[in-house]
C-alpha positions in Angstrom: 252.2 5.3 22.5 251.9 8.3 24.7 250.6 6.3 27.9 252.8 3.3 27.4 255.1 5.2 29.7 252.1 5.1 32.3 251.9 1.5 32.7 252.5 0.0 35.6 253.6 -3.9 35.9 250.0 -4.5 37.8 248.7 -7.5 36.3 245.4 -5.4 35.0 247.9 -2.9 33.1 249.8 -5.6 31.6 246.7 -7.6 30.3 245.9 -3.7 28.6 249.2 -3.6 27.5 248.9 -7.7 25.6 245.4 -6.4 24.4 246.8 -3.1 22.7 249.7 -5.2 21.0 246.8 -7.8 19.6 245.1 -5.3 18.0 247.7 -3.8 16.2 248.8 -7.3 14.8 252.3 -7.6 17.2 251.5 -10.9 18.3 254.7 -11.9 19.3 255.1 -9.0 22.0 251.5 -9.9 23.0 252.2 -13.3 23.5 255.4 -12.8 25.2 253.4 -10.6 28.0 250.5 -13.6 28.4 253.5 -15.8 28.7 254.9 -13.9 32.0 251.9 -13.5 33.3 251.0 -17.2 33.0 254.2 -17.5 34.5 253.5 -15.0 37.7 250.0 -16.4 37.8 249.2 -20.2 37.3 245.7 -19.4 38.8 244.8 -17.2 35.4 243.8 -20.3 33.2 241.8 -18.2 30.5 245.0 -16.2 29.2 246.0 -19.6 27.6 242.8 -19.1 25.3 244.5 -15.7 24.7 248.2 -17.1 24.0 246.3 -19.5 21.4 244.7 -16.4 19.9 247.8 -15.0 19.1 249.6 -18.6 17.9 246.6 -18.9 15.9 247.0 -15.7 14.1 250.7 -16.1 13.9 249.6 -19.5 11.8 250.9 -21.8 14.4 247.6 -23.8 14.8 249.5 -26.9 16.7 250.6 -24.5 19.2 247.2 -22.9 19.3 245.4 -26.0 19.4 247.5 -27.3 22.5 247.3 -23.8 24.7 243.1 -24.1 24.0 243.5 -27.8 25.3 245.3 -26.5 28.4 242.3 -24.6 29.0 240.2 -27.3 28.0 241.1 -29.7 30.3 241.4 -27.5 33.4 237.9 -26.6 33.2 234.2 -28.3 32.6 233.9 -28.5 28.4 232.4 -25.6 27.3 230.9 -25.6 23.5 233.0 -22.5 22.5 236.3 -24.1 23.2 235.7 -27.4 21.5 234.7 -25.7 18.6 237.5 -23.7 18.6 240.0 -26.8 18.9 238.0 -28.5 16.1 238.6 -25.4 14.0 242.4 -25.2 14.9 242.7 -28.6 14.2 240.5 -28.4 10.6 242.6 -25.3 9.8 246.3 -26.9 9.7 244.7 -29.5 7.7 244.8 -29.3 3.5 242.3 -29.6 1.5 242.9 -33.2 0.1 243.6 -34.3 3.4 240.4 -32.4 4.9 238.5 -34.1 2.3 239.7 -37.4 2.7 239.4 -37.4 7.0 235.8 -36.3 6.4 235.1 -38.7 4.3 236.3 -41.9 5.8 
């Protein structure tokens, strides 16, 4: 906390602050900073991944999946994001629904 007042409004400092919030499990604060950065810098598409991770940690799996897909469709298909999107989808299914879906 002693260095928070030394942070500027630069993108790098704000990304560092959001990372600190995330590490301390303050996911809402991190999400607010990431969203603000996305509004200011539309070309920073990878921030959607960080927003998705915050939503995932807050158990908003559907919102998390939406943010992953924003990045997924804006770039080439990357295996990591395919797996992350699949994991978000399967996490929100309940046990019996998951089994029914897998064995169709």
